[in-house]
Gaussian input, Z-matrix of N, CA and C with variables (Angstrom, degrees):
# hf/3-21g

backbone

0 1
 N
 C     1     B1
 C     2     B2     1     A1
 N     3     B3     2     A2     1     D1
 C     4     B4     3     A3     2     D2
 C     5     B5     4     A4     3     D3
 N     6     B6     5     A5     4     D4
 C     7     B7     6     A6     5     D5
 C     8     B8     7     A7     6     D6
 N     9     B9     8     A8     7     D7
 C    10    B10     9     A9     8     D8
 C    11    B11    10    A10     9     D9
 N    12    B12    11    A11    10    D10
 C    13    B13    12    A12    11    D11
 C    14    B14    13    A13    12    D12
 N    15    B15    14    A14    13    D13
 C    16    B16    15    A15    14    D14
 C    17    B17    16    A16    15    D15
 N    18    B18    17    A17    16    D16
 C    19    B19    18    A18    17    D17
 C    20    B20    19    A19    18    D18
 N    21    B21    20    A20    19    D19
 C    22    B22    21    A21    20    D20
 C    23    B23    22    A22    21    D21
 N    24    B24    23    A23    22    D22
 C    25    B25    24    A24    23    D23
 C    26    B26    25    A25    24    D24
 N    27    B27    26    A26    25    D25
 C    28    B28    27    A27    26    D26
 C    29    B29    28    A28    27    D27
 N    30    B30    29    A29    28    D28
 C    31    B31    30    A30    29    D29
 C    32    B32    31    A31    30    D30
 N    33    B33    32    A32    31    D31
 C    34    B34    33    A33    32    D32
 C    35    B35    34    A34    33    D33
 N    36    B36    35    A35    34    D34
 C    37    B37    36    A36    35    D35
 C    38    B38    37    A37    36    D36
 N    39    B39    38    A38    37    D37
 C    40    B40    39    A39    38    D38
 C    41    B41    40    A40    39    D39
 N    42    B42    41    A41    40    D40
 C    43    B43    42    A42    41    D41
 C    44    B44    43    A43    42    D42
 N    45    B45    44    A44    43    D43
 C    46    B46    45    A45    44    D44
 C    47    B47    46    A46    45    D45
 N    48    B48    47    A47    46    D46
 C    49    B49    48    A48    47    D47
 C    50    B50    49    A49    48    D48
 N    51    B51    50    A50    49    D49
 C    52    B52    51    A51    50    D50
 C    53    B53    52    A52    51    D51
 N    54    B54    53    A53    52    D52
 C    55    B55    54    A54    53    D53
 C    56    B56    55    A55    54    D54
 N    57    B57    56    A56    55    D55
 C    58    B58    57    A57    56    D56
 C    59    B59    58    A58    57    D57
 N    60    B60    59    A59    58    D58
 C    61    B61    60    A60    59    D59
 C    62    B62    61    A61    60    D60
 N    63    B63    62    A62    61    D61
 C    64    B64    63    A63    62    D62
 C    65    B65    64    A64    63    D63
 N    66    B66    65    A65    64    D64
 C    67    B67    66    A66    65    D65
 C    68    B68    67    A67    66    D66
 N    69    B69    68    A68    67    D67
 C    70    B70    69    A69    68    D68
 C    71    B71    70    A70    69    D69
 N    72    B72    71    A71    70    D70
 C    73    B73    72    A72    71    D71
 C    74    B74    73    A73    72    D72
 N    75    B75    74    A74    73    D73
 C    76    B76    75    A75    74    D74
 C    77    B77    76    A76    75    D75
 N    78    B78    77    A77    76    D76
 C    79    B79    78    A78    77    D77
 C    80    B80    79    A79    78    D78
 N    81    B81    80    A80    79    D79
 C    82    B82    81    A81    80    D80
 C    83    B83    82    A82    81    D81
 N    84    B84    83    A83    82    D82
 C    85    B85    84    A84    83    D83
 C    86    B86    85    A85    84    D84
 N    87    B87    86    A86    85    D85
 C    88    B88    87    A87    86    D86
 C    89    B89    88    A88    87    D87
 N    90    B90    89    A89    88    D88
 C    91    B91    90    A90    89    D89
 C    92    B92    91    A91    90    D90
 N    93    B93    92    A92    91    D91
 C    94    B94    93    A93    92    D92
 C    95    B95    94    A94    93    D93
 N    96    B96    95    A95    94    D94
 C    97    B97    96    A96    95    D95
 C    98    B98    97    A97    96    D96
 N    99    B99    98    A98    97    D97
 C   100   B100    99    A99    98    D98
 C   101   B101   100   A100    99    D99
 N   102   B102   101   A101   100   D100
 C   103   B103   102   A102   101   D101
 C   104   B104   103   A103   102   D102
 N   105   B105   104   A104   103   D103
 C   106   B106   105   A105   104   D104
 C   107   B107   106   A106   105   D105
 N   108   B108   107   A107   106   D106
 C   109   B109   108   A108   107   D107
 C   110   B110   109   A109   108   D108
 N   111   B111   110   A110   109   D109
 C   112   B112   111   A111   110   D110
 C   113   B113   112   A112   111   D111
 N   114   B114   113   A113   112   D112
 C   115   B115   114   A114   113   D113
 C   116   B116   115   A115   114   D114
 N   117   B117   116   A116   115   D115
 C   118   B118   117   A117   116   D116
 C   119   B119   118   A118   117   D117
 N   120   B120   119   A119   118   D118
 C   121   B121   120   A120   119   D119
 C   122   B122   121   A121   120   D120
 N   123   B123   122   A122   121   D121
 C   124   B124   123   A123   122   D122
 C   125   B125   124   A124   123   D123
 N   126   B126   125   A125   124   D124
 C   127   B127   126   A126   125   D125
 C   128   B128   127   A127   126   D126
 N   129   B129   128   A128   127   D127
 C   130   B130   129   A129   128   D128
 C   131   B131   130   A130   129   D129
 N   132   B132   131   A131   130   D130
 C   133   B133   132   A132   131   D131
 C   134   B134   133   A133   132   D132
 N   135   B135   134   A134   133   D133
 C   136   B136   135   A135   134   D134
 C   137   B137   136   A136   135   D135
 N   138   B138   137   A137   136   D136
 C   139   B139   138   A138   137   D137
 C   140   B140   139   A139   138   D138
 N   141   B141   140   A140   139   D139
 C   142   B142   141   A141   140   D140
 C   143   B143   142   A142   141   D141
 N   144   B144   143   A143   142   D142
 C   145   B145   144   A144   143   D143
 C   146   B146   145   A145   144   D144
 N   147   B147   146   A146   145   D145
 C   148   B148   147   A147   146   D146
 C   149   B149   148   A148   147   D147
 N   150   B150   149   A149   148   D148
 C   151   B151   150   A150   149   D149
 C   152   B152   151   A151   150   D150
 N   153   B153   152   A152   151   D151
 C   154   B154   153   A153   152   D152
 C   155   B155   154   A154   153   D153
 N   156   B156   155   A155   154   D154
 C   157   B157   156   A156   155   D155
 C   158   B158   157   A157   156   D156
 N   159   B159   158   A158   157   D157
 C   160   B160   159   A159   158   D158
 C   161   B161   160   A160   159   D159
 N   162   B162   161   A161   160   D160
 C   163   B163   162   A162   161   D161
 C   164   B164   163   A163   162   D162
 N   165   B165   164   A164   163   D163
 C   166   B166   165   A165   164   D164
 C   167   B167   166   A166   165   D165
 N   168   B168   167   A167   166   D166
 C   169   B169   168   A168   167   D167
 C   170   B170   169   A169   168   D168
 N   171   B171   170   A170   169   D169
 C   172   B172   171   A171   170   D170
 C   173   B173   172   A172   171   D171
 N   174   B174   173   A173   172   D172
 C   175   B175   174   A174   173   D173
 C   176   B176   175   A175   174   D174
 N   177   B177   176   A176   175   D175
 C   178   B178   177   A177   176   D176
 C   179   B179   178   A178   177   D177
 N   180   B180   179   A179   178   D178
 C   181   B181   180   A180   179   D179
 C   182   B182   181   A181   180   D180
 N   183   B183   182   A182   181   D181
 C   184   B184   183   A183   182   D182
 C   185   B185   184   A184   183   D183
 N   186   B186   185   A185   184   D184
 C   187   B187   186   A186   185   D185
 C   188   B188   187   A187   186   D186
 N   189   B189   188   A188   187   D187
 C   190   B190   189   A189   188   D188
 C   191   B191   190   A190   189   D189
 N   192   B192   191   A191   190   D190
 C   193   B193   192   A192   191   D191
 C   194   B194   193   A193   192   D192
 N   195   B195   194   A194   193   D193
 C   196   B196   195   A195   194   D194
 C   197   B197   196   A196   195   D195
 N   198   B198   197   A197   196   D196
 C   199   B199   198   A198   197   D197
 C   200   B200   199   A199   198   D198
 N   201   B201   200   A200   199   D199
 C   202   B202   201   A201   200   D200
 C   203   B203   202   A202   201   D201
 N   204   B204   203   A203   202   D202
 C   205   B205   204   A204   203   D203
 C   206   B206   205   A205   204   D204
 N   207   B207   206   A206   205   D205
 C   208   B208   207   A207   206   D206
 C   209   B209   208   A208   207   D207
 N   210   B210   209   A209   208   D208
 C   211   B211   210   A210   209   D209
 C   212   B212   211   A211   210   D210
 N   213   B213   212   A212   211   D211
 C   214   B214   213   A213   212   D212
 C   215   B215   214   A214   213   D213
 N   216   B216   215   A215   214   D214
 C   217   B217   216   A216   215   D215
 C   218   B218   217   A217   216   D216
 N   219   B219   218   A218   217   D217
 C   220   B220   219   A219   218   D218
 C   221   B221   220   A220   219   D219
 N   222   B222   221   A221   220   D220
 C   223   B223   222   A222   221   D221
 C   224   B224   223   A223   222   D222
 N   225   B225   224   A224   223   D223
 C   226   B226   225   A225   224   D224
 C   227   B227   226   A226   225   D225
 N   228   B228   227   A227   226   D226
 C   229   B229   228   A228   227   D227
 C   230   B230   229   A229   228   D228
 N   231   B231   230   A230   229   D229
 C   232   B232   231   A231   230   D230
 C   233   B233   232   A232   231   D231
 N   234   B234   233   A233   232   D232
 C   235   B235   234   A234   233   D233
 C   236   B236   235   A235   234   D234
 N   237   B237   236   A236   235   D235
 C   238   B238   237   A237   236   D236
 C   239   B239   238   A238   237   D237
 N   240   B240   239   A239   238   D238
 C   241   B241   240   A240   239   D239
 C   242   B242   241   A241   240   D240
 N   243   B243   242   A242   241   D241
 C   244   B244   243   A243   242   D242
 C   245   B245   244   A244   243   D243
 N   246   B246   245   A245   244   D244
 C   247   B247   246   A246   245   D245
 C   248   B248   247   A247   246   D246
 N   249   B249   248   A248   247   D247
 C   250   B250   249   A249   248   D248
 C   251   B251   250   A250   249   D249
 N   252   B252   251   A251   250   D250
 C   253   B253   252   A252   251   D251
 C   254   B254   253   A253   252   D252
 N   255   B255   254   A254   253   D253
 C   256   B256   255   A255   254   D254
 C   257   B257   256   A256   255   D255
 N   258   B258   257   A257   256   D256
 C   259   B259   258   A258   257   D257
 C   260   B260   259   A259   258   D258
 N   261   B261   260   A260   259   D259
 C   262   B262   261   A261   260   D260
 C   263   B263   262   A262   261   D261
 N   264   B264   263   A263   262   D262
 C   265   B265   264   A264   263   D263
 C   266   B266   265   A265   264   D264
 N   267   B267   266   A266   265   D265
 C   268   B268   267   A267   266   D266
 C   269   B269   268   A268   267   D267
 N   270   B270   269   A269   268   D268
 C   271   B271   270   A270   269   D269
 C   272   B272   271   A271   270   D270
 N   273   B273   272   A272   271   D271
 C   274   B274   273   A273   272   D272
 C   275   B275   274   A274   273   D273
 N   276   B276   275   A275   274   D274
 C   277   B277   276   A276   275   D275
 C   278   B278   277   A277   276   D276
 N   279   B279   278   A278   277   D277
 C   280   B280   279   A279   278   D278
 C   281   B281   280   A280   279   D279
 N   282   B282   281   A281   280   D280
 C   283   B283   282   A282   281   D281
 C   284   B284   283   A283   282   D282
 N   285   B285   284   A284   283   D283
 C   286   B286   285   A285   284   D284
 C   287   B287   286   A286   285   D285
 N   288   B288   287   A287   286   D286
 C   289   B289   288   A288   287   D287
 C   290   B290   289   A289   288   D288
 N   291   B291   290   A290   289   D289
 C   292   B292   291   A291   290   D290
 C   293   B293   292   A292   291   D291
 N   294   B294   293   A293   292   D292
 C   295   B295   294   A294   293   D293
 C   296   B296   295   A295   294   D294
 N   297   B297   296   A296   295   D295
 C   298   B298   297   A297   296   D296
 C   299   B299   298   A298   297   D297
 N   300   B300   299   A299   298   D298
 C   301   B301   300   A300   299   D299
 C   302   B302   301   A301   300   D300
 N   303   B303   302   A302   301   D301
 C   304   B304   303   A303   302   D302
 C   305   B305   304   A304   303   D303
 N   306   B306   305   A305   304   D304
 C   307   B307   306   A306   305   D305
 C   308   B308   307   A307   306   D306
 N   309   B309   308   A308   307   D307
 C   310   B310   309   A309   308   D308
 C   311   B311   310   A310   309   D309
 N   312   B312   311   A311   310   D310
 C   313   B313   312   A312   311   D311
 C   314   B314   313   A313   312   D312
 N   315   B315   314   A314   313   D313
 C   316   B316   315   A315   314   D314
 C   317   B317   316   A316   315   D315
 N   318   B318   317   A317   316   D316
 C   319   B319   318   A318   317   D317
 C   320   B320   319   A319   318   D318

   B1=1.4315
   B2=1.4996
   B3=1.2784
   B4=1.4671
   B5=1.3727
   B6=1.3620
   B7=1.4654
   B8=1.4707
   B9=1.3431
   B10=1.4781
   B11=1.4915
   B12=1.2781
   B13=1.4931
   B14=1.4885
   B15=1.3184
   B16=1.4279
   B17=1.5750
   B18=1.3017
   B19=1.5058
   B20=1.5433
   B21=1.3323
   B22=1.5947
   B23=1.4247
   B24=1.4041
   B25=1.3524
   B26=1.4966
   B27=1.2645
   B28=1.5929
   B29=1.4324
   B30=1.4312
   B31=1.4355
   B32=1.6333
   B33=1.3423
   B34=1.4181
   B35=1.4538
   B36=1.3133
   B37=1.4912
   B38=1.5332
   B39=1.3309
   B40=1.4742
   B41=1.4971
   B42=1.3761
   B43=1.4830
   B44=1.5756
   B45=1.3405
   B46=1.4843
   B47=1.5310
   B48=1.3721
   B49=1.4624
   B50=1.5266
   B51=1.4692
   B52=1.4775
   B53=1.4933
   B54=1.3946
   B55=1.5618
   B56=1.5393
   B57=1.2207
   B58=1.4101
   B59=1.6512
   B60=1.3197
   B61=1.4791
   B62=1.5599
   B63=1.3817
   B64=1.4669
   B65=1.5395
   B66=1.1962
   B67=1.5545
   B68=1.4905
   B69=1.3657
   B70=1.3558
   B71=1.5113
   B72=1.4555
   B73=1.5362
   B74=1.5518
   B75=1.3351
   B76=1.4044
   B77=1.4962
   B78=1.3211
   B79=1.6196
   B80=1.5485
   B81=1.4027
   B82=1.4413
   B83=1.4977
   B84=1.2355
   B85=1.5797
   B86=1.5180
   B87=1.2799
   B88=1.4676
   B89=1.5391
   B90=1.3971
   B91=1.4678
   B92=1.6481
   B93=1.2803
   B94=1.5238
   B95=1.4687
   B96=1.2915
   B97=1.5342
   B98=1.4170
   B99=1.3138
   B100=1.4914
   B101=1.5439
   B102=1.2397
   B103=1.5855
   B104=1.4661
   B105=1.3537
   B106=1.4350
   B107=1.4832
   B108=1.2426
   B109=1.6128
   B110=1.6229
   B111=1.3292
   B112=1.3740
   B113=1.5473
   B114=1.3946
   B115=1.4825
   B116=1.4222
   B117=1.2812
   B118=1.3878
   B119=1.5883
   B120=1.3142
   B121=1.6180
   B122=1.4775
   B123=1.3318
   B124=1.5225
   B125=1.5180
   B126=1.3078
   B127=1.4865
   B128=1.4670
   B129=1.3556
   B130=1.3659
   B131=1.5473
   B132=1.3373
   B133=1.5935
   B134=1.4737
   B135=1.3333
   B136=1.3989
   B137=1.4920
   B138=1.3903
   B139=1.4347
   B140=1.5446
   B141=1.3157
   B142=1.3895
   B143=1.5463
   B144=1.3596
   B145=1.4571
   B146=1.6442
   B147=1.3357
   B148=1.3331
   B149=1.6030
   B150=1.2672
   B151=1.5628
   B152=1.5891
   B153=1.1329
   B154=1.4887
   B155=1.4611
   B156=1.3359
   B157=1.5575
   B158=1.4902
   B159=1.2735
   B160=1.4460
   B161=1.5980
   B162=1.4023
   B163=1.5564
   B164=1.5204
   B165=1.3834
   B166=1.4532
   B167=1.6211
   B168=1.3240
   B169=1.4734
   B170=1.5539
   B171=1.1723
   B172=1.4842
   B173=1.6183
   B174=1.4149
   B175=1.3977
   B176=1.4315
   B177=1.4190
   B178=1.2672
   B179=1.5923
   B180=1.4461
   B181=1.4098
   B182=1.5708
   B183=1.2894
   B184=1.4744
   B185=1.5779
   B186=1.2386
   B187=1.3899
   B188=1.5310
   B189=1.2159
   B190=1.5088
   B191=1.6256
   B192=1.2060
   B193=1.5723
   B194=1.4193
   B195=1.4113
   B196=1.4395
   B197=1.5367
   B198=1.3515
   B199=1.4199
   B200=1.5513
   B201=1.3635
   B202=1.5261
   B203=1.4613
   B204=1.2253
   B205=1.5280
   B206=1.5031
   B207=1.4433
   B208=1.4456
   B209=1.5307
   B210=1.3599
   B211=1.4506
   B212=1.5320
   B213=1.3258
   B214=1.4373
   B215=1.6111
   B216=1.3372
   B217=1.3672
   B218=1.4783
   B219=1.3414
   B220=1.4475
   B221=1.5031
   B222=1.2362
   B223=1.5342
   B224=1.4685
   B225=1.3342
   B226=1.3886
   B227=1.4886
   B228=1.2613
   B229=1.4538
   B230=1.4593
   B231=1.2377
   B232=1.4213
   B233=1.6153
   B234=1.2714
   B235=1.5276
   B236=1.5498
   B237=1.3985
   B238=1.4758
   B239=1.5668
   B240=1.3314
   B241=1.4339
   B242=1.6107
   B243=1.1941
   B244=1.3615
   B245=1.6359
   B246=1.3961
   B247=1.4304
   B248=1.5608
   B249=1.4160
   B250=1.4555
   B251=1.5516
   B252=1.3667
   B253=1.5089
   B254=1.4776
   B255=1.4210
   B256=1.5637
   B257=1.4792
   B258=1.3187
   B259=1.4881
   B260=1.5148
   B261=1.4033
   B262=1.4385
   B263=1.5703
   B264=1.4190
   B265=1.5932
   B266=1.5148
   B267=1.2195
   B268=1.3490
   B269=1.5674
   B270=1.3335
   B271=1.4398
   B272=1.5889
   B273=1.2515
   B274=1.4583
   B275=1.5557
   B276=1.2585
   B277=1.5117
   B278=1.5719
   B279=1.3319
   B280=1.3286
   B281=1.4593
   B282=1.2959
   B283=1.4334
   B284=1.5009
   B285=1.2937
   B286=1.4619
   B287=1.4515
   B288=1.3285
   B289=1.5241
   B290=1.5320
   B291=1.2915
   B292=1.4480
   B293=1.4740
   B294=1.3314
   B295=1.4295
   B296=1.6654
   B297=1.2332
   B298=1.4608
   B299=1.5352
   B300=1.3050
   B301=1.4093
   B302=1.5717
   B303=1.1945
   B304=1.5396
   B305=1.5434
   B306=1.3276
   B307=1.4598
   B308=1.5739
   B309=1.3433
   B310=1.4871
   B311=1.5104
   B312=1.4560
   B313=1.4756
   B314=1.4768
   B315=1.4336
   B316=1.4183
   B317=1.5357
   B318=1.5043
   B319=1.4846
   B320=1.4859
   A1=104.65
   A2=118.48
   A3=125.45
   A4=110.53
   A5=120.64
   A6=118.47
   A7=105.98
   A8=124.26
   A9=122.70
   A10=112.65
   A11=114.30
   A12=125.84
   A13=115.22
   A14=115.69
   A15=127.41
   A16=111.40
   A17=111.82
   A18=117.00
   A19=108.99
   A20=114.94
   A21=112.64
   A22=111.07
   A23=126.74
   A24=128.88
   A25=107.06
   A26=116.15
   A27=122.76
   A28=108.98
   A29=116.67
   A30=121.90
   A31=107.81
   A32=117.29
   A33=119.32
   A34=108.84
   A35=121.27
   A36=126.50
   A37=109.97
   A38=110.07
   A39=119.80
   A40=115.68
   A41=116.89
   A42=124.79
   A43=105.13
   A44=111.30
   A45=119.93
   A46=108.04
   A47=120.52
   A48=121.83
   A49=107.27
   A50=110.37
   A51=116.20
   A52=110.27
   A53=106.71
   A54=108.27
   A55=105.89
   A56=118.43
   A57=122.30
   A58=106.34
   A59=109.10
   A60=121.27
   A61=109.92
   A62=106.69
   A63=118.50
   A64=108.29
   A65=116.38
   A66=129.06
   A67=107.55
   A68=112.23
   A69=115.79
   A70=115.53
   A71=112.69
   A72=113.96
   A73=105.98
   A74=115.66
   A75=119.36
   A76=106.97
   A77=110.72
   A78=114.08
   A79=107.09
   A80=111.99
   A81=119.95
   A82=110.18
   A83=114.88
   A84=116.45
   A85=106.34
   A86=110.09
   A87=118.67
   A88=112.66
   A89=111.45
   A90=117.99
   A91=103.90
   A92=115.44
   A93=109.32
   A94=116.86
   A95=114.66
   A96=118.11
   A97=111.64
   A98=116.63
   A99=118.99
   A100=110.73
   A101=108.87
   A102=119.67
   A103=110.36
   A104=119.38
   A105=119.15
   A106=111.96
   A107=117.92
   A108=124.60
   A109=100.43
   A110=121.76
   A111=119.68
   A112=108.28
   A113=121.91
   A114=123.56
   A115=115.25
   A116=120.79
   A117=120.61
   A118=109.27
   A119=120.82
   A120=117.76
   A121=113.21
   A122=127.55
   A123=121.63
   A124=116.07
   A125=116.97
   A126=116.69
   A127=108.85
   A128=128.20
   A129=129.08
   A130=106.95
   A131=114.21
   A132=113.92
   A133=114.87
   A134=120.21
   A135=120.78
   A136=116.37
   A137=115.76
   A138=124.10
   A139=110.81
   A140=118.67
   A141=129.29
   A142=114.64
   A143=113.53
   A144=117.15
   A145=108.98
   A146=116.95
   A147=119.39
   A148=111.26
   A149=108.93
   A150=113.69
   A151=108.75
   A152=118.14
   A153=127.86
   A154=120.48
   A155=109.22
   A156=118.72
   A157=102.78
   A158=116.51
   A159=124.49
   A160=120.01
   A161=106.63
   A162=109.04
   A163=101.38
   A164=115.78
   A165=121.73
   A166=110.65
   A167=118.96
   A168=119.41
   A169=102.92
   A170=122.85
   A171=127.62
   A172=107.76
   A173=116.16
   A174=117.41
   A175=111.98
   A176=120.30
   A177=123.16
   A178=113.65
   A179=111.71
   A180=114.60
   A181=105.94
   A182=111.71
   A183=122.25
   A184=109.14
   A185=120.93
   A186=122.84
   A187=103.61
   A188=123.04
   A189=125.25
   A190=106.13
   A191=106.82
   A192=114.13
   A193=108.28
   A194=112.74
   A195=125.54
   A196=107.00
   A197=111.73
   A198=122.80
   A199=107.28
   A200=117.50
   A201=117.23
   A202=108.82
   A203=113.89
   A204=125.16
   A205=115.31
   A206=114.61
   A207=113.28
   A208=120.38
   A209=108.52
   A210=115.01
   A211=108.74
   A212=120.52
   A213=117.86
   A214=106.23
   A215=106.05
   A216=116.14
   A217=118.06
   A218=126.21
   A219=125.92
   A220=108.45
   A221=118.62
   A222=123.78
   A223=108.56
   A224=119.35
   A225=123.56
   A226=112.05
   A227=116.72
   A228=121.84
   A229=115.80
   A230=127.85
   A231=126.33
   A232=107.96
   A233=111.76
   A234=117.67
   A235=101.22
   A236=112.21
   A237=121.32
   A238=110.11
   A239=114.31
   A240=119.64
   A241=113.56
   A242=117.60
   A243=117.54
   A244=111.60
   A245=111.65
   A246=114.08
   A247=112.77
   A248=112.20
   A249=115.53
   A250=112.18
   A251=109.88
   A252=121.00
   A253=106.38
   A254=115.84
   A255=116.78
   A256=112.72
   A257=121.08
   A258=122.29
   A259=109.36
   A260=117.84
   A261=118.77
   A262=107.29
   A263=110.18
   A264=109.57
   A265=115.48
   A266=117.82
   A267=120.62
   A268=119.57
   A269=123.73
   A270=121.60
   A271=110.73
   A272=113.21
   A273=117.92
   A274=112.55
   A275=115.27
   A276=122.67
   A277=103.59
   A278=114.95
   A279=125.50
   A280=111.16
   A281=120.95
   A282=127.92
   A283=111.92
   A284=122.35
   A285=125.49
   A286=107.87
   A287=117.78
   A288=121.35
   A289=110.24
   A290=114.26
   A291=117.93
   A292=109.74
   A293=114.71
   A294=118.02
   A295=112.93
   A296=116.44
   A297=121.87
   A298=105.76
   A299=113.76
   A300=127.83
   A301=111.71
   A302=114.74
   A303=119.02
   A304=106.55
   A305=112.07
   A306=113.34
   A307=113.91
   A308=111.27
   A309=123.33
   A310=105.89
   A311=112.90
   A312=117.93
   A313=103.05
   A314=117.96
   A315=121.64
   A316=99.71
   A317=106.83
   A318=113.16
   A319=100.47
   D1=61.77
   D2=172.65
   D3=-56.86
   D4=-35.87
   D5=-170.69
   D6=-77.27
   D7=-29.14
   D8=175.71
   D9=-66.64
   D10=-37.70
   D11=179.01
   D12=-64.61
   D13=-42.73
   D14=178.48
   D15=-69.60
   D16=-40.96
   D17=177.68
   D18=-72.08
   D19=-41.60
   D20=176.69
   D21=-63.13
   D22=-35.61
   D23=179.84
   D24=-63.39
   D25=-38.29
   D26=-174.72
   D27=-68.70
   D28=-45.89
   D29=-167.21
   D30=-93.00
   D31=-27.60
   D32=-176.86
   D33=-82.42
   D34=-30.74
   D35=176.12
   D36=68.10
   D37=-133.18
   D38=-175.70
   D39=-98.86
   D40=7.86
   D41=-177.70
   D42=-62.27
   D43=142.11
   D44=177.34
   D45=-66.32
   D46=156.34
   D47=175.27
   D48=-66.12
   D49=157.57
   D50=169.39
   D51=-59.82
   D52=143.04
   D53=167.97
   D54=-112.12
   D55=141.43
   D56=179.83
   D57=95.18
   D58=-171.82
   D59=179.03
   D60=-77.69
   D61=144.25
   D62=-171.83
   D63=-128.85
   D64=159.22
   D65=168.58
   D66=-113.84
   D67=130.61
   D68=174.79
   D69=-123.09
   D70=122.24
   D71=-175.22
   D72=-105.25
   D73=130.81
   D74=-178.91
   D75=-123.95
   D76=124.70
   D77=170.63
   D78=-123.03
   D79=124.43
   D80=175.69
   D81=-97.83
   D82=119.80
   D83=177.10
   D84=-107.56
   D85=124.31
   D86=-171.68
   D87=-132.06
   D88=161.86
   D89=173.49
   D90=-115.14
   D91=154.71
   D92=175.11
   D93=69.01
   D94=-139.49
   D95=178.05
   D96=-83.42
   D97=155.33
   D98=-174.89
   D99=-131.56
   D100=167.06
   D101=174.77
   D102=-69.77
   D103=143.85
   D104=164.46
   D105=-58.79
   D106=136.24
   D107=-166.79
   D108=-63.26
   D109=-36.34
   D110=-168.24
   D111=-73.13
   D112=-14.14
   D113=173.63
   D114=-93.67
   D115=3.50
   D116=-173.77
   D117=-84.55
   D118=-53.07
   D119=-166.21
   D120=-66.08
   D121=-34.68
   D122=-168.43
   D123=-58.83
   D124=-49.61
   D125=179.26
   D126=-67.39
   D127=-34.88
   D128=-177.02
   D129=-66.87
   D130=-48.18
   D131=177.72
   D132=-63.87
   D133=-31.21
   D134=174.25
   D135=-71.60
   D136=-25.78
   D137=179.75
   D138=-70.26
   D139=-33.84
   D140=-174.43
   D141=-83.49
   D142=-8.89
   D143=-178.73
   D144=-66.47
   D145=135.21
   D146=173.59
   D147=92.77
   D148=-18.73
   D149=-175.40
   D150=-114.70
   D151=-54.96
   D152=174.32
   D153=-86.66
   D154=-36.29
   D155=177.83
   D156=-149.97
   D157=152.83
   D158=177.56
   D159=-64.87
   D160=-33.18
   D161=-176.32
   D162=-157.14
   D163=140.81
   D164=-177.76
   D165=-64.90
   D166=-5.99
   D167=-179.07
   D168=-78.18
   D169=-9.81
   D170=-179.35
   D171=-74.13
   D172=-22.45
   D173=-178.87
   D174=-77.43
   D175=115.99
   D176=-176.11
   D177=-107.86
   D178=-14.21
   D179=177.47
   D180=-144.74
   D181=143.06
   D182=179.99
   D183=-127.32
   D184=137.08
   D185=168.96
   D186=-127.16
   D187=120.82
   D188=-171.67
   D189=-136.25
   D190=124.55
   D191=179.33
   D192=-145.18
   D193=161.25
   D194=178.14
   D195=-129.65
   D196=140.84
   D197=-173.19
   D198=-135.96
   D199=124.40
   D200=175.74
   D201=-82.03
   D202=130.36
   D203=178.03
   D204=-60.23
   D205=-19.90
   D206=174.74
   D207=-85.44
   D208=4.30
   D209=-177.49
   D210=-98.78
   D211=158.31
   D212=177.63
   D213=-81.36
   D214=118.40
   D215=177.91
   D216=-104.38
   D217=141.97
   D218=178.12
   D219=-114.18
   D220=140.87
   D221=-175.66
   D222=-122.84
   D223=142.33
   D224=166.51
   D225=-116.66
   D226=124.15
   D227=-173.79
   D228=52.15
   D229=57.34
   D230=-174.39
   D231=-79.00
   D232=141.24
   D233=-174.23
   D234=-76.00
   D235=158.84
   D236=-178.19
   D237=-58.45
   D238=-37.82
   D239=176.07
   D240=-63.70
   D241=-36.25
   D242=-178.38
   D243=-75.77
   D244=-35.33
   D245=175.11
   D246=-64.58
   D247=-37.13
   D248=-179.52
   D249=-62.25
   D250=-43.63
   D251=-172.77
   D252=-62.12
   D253=-40.02
   D254=-176.64
   D255=-69.82
   D256=-9.25
   D257=-179.98
   D258=-83.33
   D259=-13.15
   D260=179.35
   D261=-97.32
   D262=153.79
   D263=-178.22
   D264=-81.34
   D265=-3.38
   D266=-172.84
   D267=-85.96
   D268=145.24
   D269=176.81
   D270=-57.55
   D271=153.15
   D272=178.86
   D273=-155.33
   D274=168.40
   D275=175.22
   D276=-114.45
   D277=143.93
   D278=168.93
   D279=-119.34
   D280=115.27
   D281=-167.34
   D282=-117.34
   D283=135.18
   D284=179.16
   D285=-135.68
   D286=119.50
   D287=170.21
   D288=-107.80
   D289=130.34
   D290=176.48
   D291=-138.44
   D292=166.40
   D293=171.64
   D294=-55.88
   D295=135.14
   D296=179.68
   D297=-51.40
   D298=146.67
   D299=164.79
   D300=-68.92
   D301=166.22
   D302=175.84
   D303=-42.10
   D304=142.82
   D305=-178.36
   D306=-89.69
   D307=2.63
   D308=174.39
   D309=-56.89
   D310=139.08
   D311=177.87
   D312=-112.37
   D313=121.95
   D314=-177.14
   D315=-129.68
   D316=143.09
   D317=-178.68
   D318=-126.27

């Protein structure tokens, strides 16, 4: 996933990697046929090691989804980067890394 690592370097810049546990949210926007959602996260998580976080063992939460670009999608508070990406016809990934939420498990 060289493309993911290159984009992360471009957008992450010189910020220090996260310390502690993180949550990664991945959205795959596609046209036509898509990847199986369970095959999406692993190569992305590996690509971010050493840049966004020191080790992928820091990832405690993952939200991974896929959305067909030909569907009517609704967005709440989209980032400028997401809005820009949606203007281009190619498939793309939108990845957000943030400090992990509370580690409490509630059902």
